[in-house]
C-alpha positions in Angstrom: 130.6 199.7 54.0 133.4 197.4 55.1 132.4 193.8 54.4 134.1 190.4 54.7 133.2 187.3 52.7 134.2 184.0 54.4 134.8 181.4 51.8 135.9 182.2 48.3 134.6 179.4 46.3 132.0 179.8 43.6 129.5 181.7 45.8 132.0 183.6 47.9 134.3 184.8 45.0 131.3 186.0 43.0 129.7 187.7 46.0 132.9 189.4 47.1 133.7 190.7 43.6 130.1 191.9 43.1 129.9 193.7 46.4 133.1 195.6 45.6 131.5 196.4 42.3 128.6 198.0 44.2 131.2 200.3 46.0 131.8 198.5 49.2 135.3 197.7 50.7 135.5 193.9 50.7 138.0 191.4 52.0 137.6 187.7 51.1 138.8 185.1 53.6 139.7 181.5 52.7 141.9 178.8 54.3 143.2 177.8 50.8 146.3 179.8 50.0 146.4 178.7 46.4 142.8 180.0 45.8 143.5 183.2 47.6 146.7 183.8 45.6 144.9 183.3 42.4 142.1 185.7 43.2 144.5 188.3 44.5 146.2 188.1 41.1 142.9 188.5 39.2 142.5 184.8 38.2 139.2 183.2 38.9 139.9 179.5 39.9 136.8 178.3 38.0 135.0 179.4 34.9 132.1 181.8 35.2 131.1 184.1 32.4 131.9 187.8 33.2 133.3 187.2 36.6 136.9 187.8 35.7 136.1 191.4 34.5 134.2 192.2 37.8 137.1 190.7 39.8 139.7 192.9 37.9 137.6 196.0 38.5 137.4 195.3 42.2 141.2 194.7 42.5 142.1 197.7 40.4 139.8 200.0 42.5 141.5 198.9 45.7 138.2 198.0 47.2 138.7 194.2 46.9 141.4 192.1 48.5 141.8 188.5 49.7 143.5 186.9 52.7 144.1 183.6 54.6 144.3 185.4 57.9 141.1 185.7 60.0 142.6 188.6 61.9 142.6 190.6 58.6 138.8 190.8 58.6 138.7 192.6 61.9 137.1 195.9 61.4 134.5 194.7 58.8 131.0 195.3 60.2 129.2 192.8 58.0 130.6 189.2 57.6 129.0 187.0 54.8 129.2 183.3 55.2 129.7 181.8 51.7 131.2 178.4 52.4 130.1 175.1 50.9 127.7 172.7 52.5 128.3 169.4 50.5 126.5 166.1 51.2 128.2 164.0 53.8 130.2 161.1 52.5 128.2 158.4 54.3 124.9 160.2 54.8 122.3 162.3 52.8 122.7 165.0 55.5 124.5 168.3 54.8 128.1 168.5 55.9 128.4 171.7 58.0 132.1 171.4 58.6 133.0 174.5 56.6 130.2 176.5 58.3 131.5 175.6 61.7 135.1 176.3 60.7 134.0 179.7 59.4 132.3 180.6 62.6 135.3 179.5 64.7 137.5 181.7 62.5 135.2 184.7 63.0 134.6 184.5 66.7 137.9 186.0 67.8 137.5 189.1 65.6 133.7 189.8 66.0 132.8 193.0 67.7 129.7 194.4 69.3 127.0 195.1 66.6 128.9 193.3 63.9 126.5 191.3 61.7 127.1 187.7 60.5 125.1 187.1 57.4 124.6 183.5 56.2 124.3 183.0 52.5 125.2 179.2 52.3 122.4 176.7 51.8 121.9 175.1 55.2 119.5 172.9 57.1 116.7 174.9 58.7 117.7 175.8 62.2 121.3 176.5 61.4 121.0 180.2 61.7 119.6 179.9 65.3 122.5 177.6 66.2 125.0 180.1 64.9 123.2 182.9 66.7 123.8 181.1 70.0 127.5 180.9 69.3 128.1 184.5 68.3 125.8 186.3 70.7 128.4 186.4 73.5 130.6 188.5 71.3 127.9 191.2 70.9 127.5 190.4 67.2 124.1 189.5 65.6 123.0 187.1 62.9 120.9 187.4 59.8 120.2 185.1 56.9 120.3 186.2 53.2 120.1 183.1 51.0 121.7 183.1 47.6 120.0 182.2 44.3 122.8 182.0 41.9 122.7 180.0 38.7 126.0 178.7 37.4 126.7 180.4 34.1 124.7 183.4 35.2 126.1 184.2 38.7 127.2 187.8 38.1 123.8 188.8 36.7 122.0 187.0 39.5 124.1 188.8 42.1 123.9 192.3 40.6 120.4 192.1 39.2 118.6 189.4 41.3 114.9 188.5 40.9 114.5 188.9 44.7 116.3 189.5 47.9 115.4 187.7 51.1 116.4 188.9 54.6 115.9 186.7 57.6 116.4 188.9 60.6 115.4 189.2 64.3 116.3 192.9 64.7 115.2 195.9 62.7 118.7 197.2 62.9 119.9 194.2 60.8 117.2 194.9 58.2 118.5 198.4 57.9 122.1 197.2 57.6 121.3 194.8 54.8 119.2 197.5 53.0 122.4 199.6 53.0 124.5 196.8 51.7 122.1 196.2 48.8 121.0 199.8 48.4 121.8 200.0 44.6 119.8 196.8 43.9 116.8 198.0 45.9 116.9 201.4 44.2 116.8 199.6 40.9 113.6 197.9 42.0 114.7 194.5 43.2 111.8 192.9 45.2 112.6 192.4 48.9 111.1 190.0 51.4 111.9 190.4 55.1 111.2 187.4 57.2 112.4 185.2 60.1 115.4 182.8 60.2 113.6 179.6 59.4 111.7 181.0 56.4 114.8 182.5 54.9 116.7 179.2 55.3 113.8 177.3 53.7 113.4 179.6 50.7 116.5 178.4 48.8 116.1 174.7 49.6 112.4 174.8 48.8 113.1 176.5 45.5 115.6 173.8 44.6 113.2 171.1 45.6 110.5 172.6 43.4 112.8 172.9 40.4 114.0 169.3 40.9 110.4 168.2 41.0 109.6 170.0 37.7 112.6 168.4 36.0 111.9 164.9 37.2 108.2 165.3 36.4 108.9 166.0 32.7 111.4 163.2 32.6 108.8 160.8 34.1 106.5 161.9 31.3 109.3 161.1 28.8 109.3 157.6 30.1 105.6 157.4 29.4 106.1 158.9 25.9 108.7 156.2 25.1 106.2 153.5 26.1 103.4 155.0 24.0 105.1 156.5 21.0 104.4 160.1 22.2 106.8 163.0 21.7 108.0 164.6 24.9 109.2 167.8 23.1 105.7 168.5 21.8 104.2 167.5 25.2 106.6 169.9 27.0 105.7 172.7 24.7 102.0 172.2 25.3 102.4 172.1 29.0 104.6 175.2 29.0 101.9 177.3 27.3 99.8 176.9 30.4 100.6 180.1 32.4 100.1 178.1 35.6 103.0 175.9 34.6 105.3 177.8 32.4 108.0 176.5 30.1 111.1 176.7 32.2 112.7 173.5 33.5 110.4 171.4 31.3 113.1 170.2 28.9 113.2 166.4 29.3 116.5 164.7 29.1 119.4 163.4 31.2 118.3 165.1 34.3 119.9 167.4 36.9 123.3 167.3 38.6 125.8 169.8 39.9 126.7 170.9 43.4 123.2 172.1 44.5 120.0 170.3 43.5 121.0 166.7 44.2 122.6 167.3 47.6 120.1 169.9 48.6 117.0 167.7 48.1 118.7 164.8 50.0 119.7 167.1 52.8 116.1 168.5 52.9 114.7 165.0 53.3 117.3 164.2 56.0 116.4 167.4 58.0 112.6 166.7 57.6 113.3 163.3 59.2 115.1 164.9 62.1 112.1 167.3 62.6 109.6 164.4 62.5 107.9 165.6 59.3 109.7 163.2 56.9 106.3 162.1 55.3 105.9 165.6 54.0 108.9 165.2 51.8 108.7 161.6 50.9 107.9 162.5 47.3 111.5 163.9 46.9 112.8 160.4 47.2 110.9 159.6 43.9 112.2 162.8 42.4 115.7 161.7 43.1 115.1 158.2 41.8 113.6 159.4 38.6 116.6 161.7 38.1 119.2 159.0 38.6 117.2 156.5 36.5 117.6 158.8 33.4 121.3 158.2 33.5 121.0 154.4 33.3 118.4 154.7 30.6 120.8 156.8 28.5 123.5 154.1 29.0 121.0 151.4 28.0 120.0 153.4 24.9 123.6 153.7 23.9 124.4 150.0 24.4 121.3 149.1 22.4 122.4 151.3 19.5 125.6 149.4 19.4 123.9 146.0 19.0 123.6 145.2 22.6 127.2 145.4 23.7 129.6 148.2 24.5 132.7 145.9 24.7 135.3 146.9 22.2 133.2 149.8 20.8 134.1 153.5 20.7 131.7 156.0 22.2 132.0 159.8 21.6 130.7 162.0 24.4 130.0 165.7 23.9 129.8 167.3 27.3 131.3 166.7 30.7 130.0 169.7 32.8 126.7 169.2 34.6 125.3 172.1 32.5 126.4 174.4 29.7 128.3 177.6 30.5 130.0 176.0 33.5 133.1 173.9 34.2 131.5 172.3 37.2 131.6 168.5 37.0 130.2 167.8 40.5 127.6 165.0 40.2 127.7 165.4 36.5 125.1 163.2 34.7 127.3 163.3 31.6 130.4 161.9 33.4 128.2 159.3 35.2 127.0 158.0 31.8 130.5 158.1 30.3 132.0 156.2 33.2 129.2 153.6 33.0 129.9 153.0 29.4 133.6 152.7 30.1 132.8 150.1 32.8 130.8 148.2 30.2 134.0 147.9 28.1 133.7 150.8 25.7 136.5 153.2 24.8 134.9 156.6 25.8 136.2 159.8 24.2 135.0 163.0 25.9 135.0 166.6 24.8 133.8 169.7 26.7 134.6 173.3 25.9 135.5 174.1 29.5 135.3 171.2 31.9 137.9 168.7 30.6 140.6 169.6 33.2 138.2 169.0 36.1 136.8 165.9 34.4 140.2 164.4 33.8 141.1 164.8 37.4 138.0 162.9 38.6 137.8 160.4 35.7 141.4 159.8 34.4 140.4 156.5 32.9 138.4 158.2 30.2 139.9 159.6 27.0 139.7 163.3 26.3 140.1 165.5 23.2 140.6 169.2 22.5 138.1 169.3 19.6 134.5 168.2 19.3 135.2 166.7 15.8 138.2 164.8 17.2 135.9 163.0 19.7 133.8 161.4 17.0 136.6 160.0 14.9 135.8 156.3 14.4 133.1 156.3 17.0 130.2 153.8 16.9 127.8 156.2 18.6 127.8 159.9 19.6 126.1 161.0 22.8 125.2 164.7 23.4 125.2 164.9 27.2 125.6 168.6 27.9 123.8 171.0 25.6 126.6 173.5 24.9 125.8 175.8 22.0 129.0 174.8 20.4 127.5 171.3 19.7 124.1 172.5 18.7 125.7 174.7 16.0 127.9 171.9 14.5 126.9 170.8 11.0 126.0 167.1 11.2 126.8 166.6 7.6 130.4 167.6 8.1 131.2 165.2 11.0 129.1 162.3 9.6 132.0 160.8 7.6 134.2 160.8 10.7 131.9 158.3 12.5 132.2 154.6 12.1 128.4 154.5 12.5 126.5 157.7 12.2 124.3 157.3 15.3 123.6 160.1 17.7 121.8 160.0 21.0 120.5 163.4 22.0 120.2 163.0 25.8 119.2 166.7 26.2 116.7 167.0 23.3 118.7 170.0 22.1 119.6 169.1 18.5 117.4 169.7 15.4 116.1 166.2 14.7 115.2 166.9 11.1 118.6 168.4 10.4 120.4 165.5 11.8 118.2 162.8 10.2 118.4 164.5 6.8 122.2 164.5 7.1 122.0 160.7 7.2 122.2 160.1 11.0 120.2 157.7 13.0 118.8 160.0 15.7 117.6 158.9 19.1 116.5 161.0 22.0 114.9 160.5 25.4 111.2 160.6 25.2 111.0 160.9 21.4 109.8 158.6 18.6 112.5 156.6 17.0 111.5 157.2 13.4 
């Protein structure tokens, strides 16, 4: 099939490359010439494991190309909308500027029976609005939400745990089944539904995951007040098949370009629909999540005798999660900046995210090596749980520290190993001794 993918950021570049890998002829459209040039040369503008190989295969096969010209996507019969929907700068609502620009770019090239397929996370009702704009061209609309996890995006695209089609016409169901035929033949579950339900699936999933993370972090606060151990508590809860262990690791909380902005936009849309009371609990979820960042700062300051002024703080991790270079709404950088504002010299290391972090937070210091970051530091903070850090021998780096104190804000380190190596170990929701 001939497909276009409008928007070649994280979602769009991954989707375009993977659709070409499935055998389709794909053209990616983006207004950013630098991004398009990089992709056309086989360079992924961000770090995502395995995507570079898929991109190269698509380019070498001749099935994948990229352009900045909307006219070049004429002739494609299916057009995927994969643009960003960030939070507005002065409001919790989703910013649909890129969605609207994508539709305006497509309108002149759409033909009768073309299918515009939304994948972006949007406020419920957006698909119907888009339908009203494209119907005069003879094209139709469907919604096919994405469920990508950064660090696992290729696997999630080529071997997803489910596919959701929001359609009004059985013809569109058939078209999408053809697009995803190899996945469906491999046994991927499929749900066919209406526009509103398809739009709600992604944001509801993110709201639920955010709730689960903030719940266990709330329990961590209770553990700290009572002497309980959140790691053991989490393990016990996860053994209940009704709950499960995923997203029950207490720590610094969630960040990135999805969960924080999606739950805020969900609350804003509920208010517009007059059902804001139904989602009021998400305000507490957001508050708990943000509170963990300040709590980590307070713990670090307390470990330095109550003041950060003139002290050196080593930070391991800048990305919002491991296996990603994404620093959008990164809890790690929020904590690092707060300690810098409190007067500390903050030295940051991350295996992948330093270039992006340096652009947003140039006032922080950065190093190329994890061991270099701890040189002369008064406290070490593990803020992103990269395996690189978990595997480091604490006995080897202990002599490099001014004071061997570590704050494990992700509950990822082996507490016995670090304490036996002579470190003062502190973690969110765990006993101090």
